C-alpha positions as CSV (number, residue, x, y, z in Angstrom):
1,M,-5.4,15.5,-21.6
2,S,-2.5,16.7,-19.5
3,H,-2.1,16.3,-16.0
4,G,-1.0,18.9,-13.3
5,Y,2.5,17.5,-13.0
6,S,3.0,17.3,-16.9
7,A,5.0,20.5,-17.1
8,E,7.3,19.2,-14.2
9,R,7.5,15.7,-15.6
10,Q,11.2,15.4,-16.4
11,K,12.2,17.0,-13.1
12,L,10.1,14.6,-11.3
13,L,11.4,11.5,-13.2
14,N,15.0,12.8,-12.3
15,R,14.1,13.0,-8.8
16,L,12.4,9.5,-8.8
17,R,15.7,8.1,-10.4
18,R,17.7,9.7,-7.6
19,V,15.4,8.1,-5.1
20,E,15.8,4.6,-6.8
21,G,19.6,5.1,-6.6
22,Q,19.2,5.9,-3.0
23,V,17.1,2.6,-2.5
24,R,20.0,0.6,-4.2
25,G,22.4,2.2,-1.9
26,I,20.5,1.2,1.0
27,E,20.4,-2.3,-0.3
28,K,24.0,-2.3,-0.9
29,M,24.3,-1.0,2.8
30,V,22.3,-4.0,4.1
31,E,24.4,-6.5,2.0
32,D,27.6,-5.1,3.3
33,D,26.1,-5.6,6.8
34,R,26.6,-1.7,7.6
35,Y,25.8,-0.2,10.8
36,C,22.1,0.1,11.8
37,I,22.0,3.7,12.4
38,D,23.7,4.6,9.0
39,I,21.1,2.5,7.4
40,L,18.3,4.1,9.3
41,T,19.6,7.6,8.3
42,Q,19.6,6.8,4.6
43,I,16.1,5.4,4.8
44,A,14.8,8.6,6.4
45,A,16.6,10.6,3.7
46,T,14.9,8.5,1.0
47,A,11.6,8.7,2.6
48,T,12.0,12.5,2.6
49,A,12.9,12.6,-1.0
50,L,10.0,10.5,-1.9
51,E,7.8,12.5,0.0
52,S,9.0,15.8,-1.8
53,V,7.9,14.1,-5.1
54,G,4.4,13.4,-3.7
55,L,4.2,17.0,-2.4
56,K,5.1,18.3,-5.8
57,I,2.5,16.0,-7.5
58,L,-0.1,16.9,-4.9
59,E,0.6,20.7,-5.3
60,E,0.3,20.6,-9.2
61,H,-2.9,18.6,-8.9
62,T,-4.5,21.4,-6.9
63,R,-3.1,24.1,-9.0
64,H,-4.2,22.5,-12.3
65,C,-6.9,19.7,-12.1
66,V,-8.8,20.9,-8.9
67,A,-8.6,24.6,-9.9
68,R,-9.8,23.8,-13.4
69,A,-12.8,21.8,-11.9
70,L,-13.6,24.6,-9.6
71,A,-13.4,27.1,-12.5
72,S,-15.5,24.9,-14.7
73,G,-18.8,26.0,-13.0
74,D,-19.9,22.4,-13.0
75,E,-20.7,21.9,-9.2
76,A,-20.8,18.1,-9.6
77,V,-17.3,18.1,-11.1
78,A,-16.0,20.7,-8.6
79,R,-17.3,18.5,-5.6
80,E,-15.8,15.3,-7.2
81,K,-12.2,16.9,-7.6
82,T,-12.5,18.5,-4.1
83,E,-13.3,15.1,-2.6
84,E,-10.5,13.4,-4.7
85,L,-8.3,16.0,-3.3
86,L,-9.3,15.7,0.4
87,A,-8.8,11.8,0.1
88,A,-5.3,12.2,-1.6
89,V,-4.4,14.5,1.3
90,Q,-5.6,12.0,4.0
91,R,-3.7,9.3,2.3
92,F,-0.5,11.4,2.1
93,A,-1.0,12.5,5.9
94,K,-1.3,8.9,7.0
95,A,1.9,8.0,5.3
96,R,3.8,10.2,7.4
C-alpha cells in the first residue's frame, strides 16, 4: 500500500536531511557561543522548513488517502479519514 507522499518521498527525504543539517548548524552555533538573535533566526528558519515538509505530507494525505476514502462510497471509511484529517490539521495548527 502506498501513501499519499510516496511519489514525493525522495524530495521529502532530501528536505528533511537539509533540516537535519540546519539543526546541526544551530547546535554548532550554541557550542560556539554565538549571538542569541542569530541562533533564534536559524531556529525560526528550521521550524519553517520542517513545517513546509509537514504541509506537503498533509496535502498529499488529503489528495490521496482522504480523496480515495471519499470516492470509495464507504461512508464509515470516508468518515474515519475525514476525522483523521481534521485531527491532523488541528495538531498541525497547534504546533504553530
